[in-house]
KEKE-3310 file (N, C-alpha, C; in steps of 0.2 Angstrom, whole numbers, plus 5000, padded with zeros to 4 digits):
npx = (5004:5002:5005:5002:5012:5011:5015:5024:5030:5033:5031:5026:5028:5021:5024:5013:5011:5002:4993:5001:5013:5027:5037:5044:5045:5052:5049:5052:5041:5023:5021:5032:5031:5019:5022:5032:5025:5015:5024:5028:5016:5013:5023:5021:5009:5013:5019)
npy = (4994:5011:5028:5045:5055:5066:5083:5083:5078:5064:5046:5031:5014:5000:4985:4972:4959:4947:4956:4966:4979:4976:4980:4996:5006:5021:5032:5044:5049:5048:5041:5033:5025:5018:5012:5003:4995:4989:4981:4972:4967:4960:4950:4943:4937:4927:4917)
npz = (5000:4997:5002:5007:5018:5030:5026:5016:4999:4998:4998:5006:5006:5014:5022:5027:5039:5046:5051:5056:5054:5045:5038:5031:5017:5011:4998:4985:4979:4975:4963:4960:4971:4969:4957:4961:4970:4962:4954:4964:4968:4957:4956:4968:4965:4957:4965)
capx = (5000:5006:5001:5005:5013:5012:5014:5029:5027:5035:5026:5029:5025:5021:5022:5009:5011:4998:4990:5006:5017:5033:5043:5041:5050:5051:5050:5052:5034:5018:5021:5037:5028:5014:5026:5035:5019:5013:5029:5028:5010:5013:5028:5018:5004:5016:5022)
capy = (5000:5018:5034:5051:5056:5073:5088:5082:5074:5058:5041:5025:5007:4996:4977:4970:4952:4945:4962:4970:4982:4972:4984:5002:5009:5028:5034:5051:5052:5043:5037:5028:5020:5014:5007:4997:4991:4985:4976:4968:4963:4955:4945:4939:4933:4921:4913)
capz = (5000:4997:5005:5008:5025:5032:5021:5010:4993:4998:4999:5009:5005:5020:5021:5033:5040:5052:5054:5059:5049:5046:5035:5027:5012:5009:4991:4984:4976:4975:4957:4962:4976:4965:4952:4965:4973:4956:4953:4970:4968:4951:4958:4973:4962:4953:4970)
cpx = (5004:5002:5005:5006:5015:5011:5019:5026:5030:5030:5030:5025:5026:5020:5019:5009:5007:4995:4995:5011:5024:5039:5039:5047:5048:5053:5049:5045:5030:5019:5027:5035:5023:5017:5029:5030:5016:5017:5028:5022:5010:5018:5025:5012:5007:5019:5017)
cpy = (5006:5023:5040:5052:5063:5078:5088:5078:5067:5053:5035:5019:5003:4989:4975:4962:4951:4952:4967:4973:4979:4976:4990:5004:5016:5029:5041:5054:5046:5038:5032:5023:5015:5009:5001:4993:4987:4980:4970:4963:4958:4949:4940:4935:4927:4916:4907)
cpz = (5000:4999:5006:5016:5026:5026:5015:5005:4993:4999:5002:5008:5012:5018:5028:5033:5046:5055:5057:5053:5050:5043:5032:5023:5010:5002:4990:4982:4976:4968:4957:4966:4973:4960:4956:4968:4968:4955:4958:4970:4962:4953:4963:4970:4958:4958:4971)
residu = (UNK:UNK:UNK:UNK:UNK:UNK:UNK:UNK:UNK:UNK:UNK:UNK:UNK:UNK:UNK:UNK:UNK:UNK:UNK:UNK:UNK:UNK:UNK:UNK:UNK:UNK:UNK:UNK:UNK:UNK:UNK:UNK:UNK:UNK:UNK:UNK:UNK:UNK:UNK:UNK:UNK:UNK:UNK:UNK:UNK:UNK:UNK)
# end
């Protein structure tokens, strides 16, 4: 998932396992976060 944090223009992708955030990756903008999230989603679908 990607979302805006505060008033800056960065975005964060969170990994959630068993209803807990287990990792967070900060990216410079929402477009970068959405691209990475899409790639991760596609890879996960092939496992």
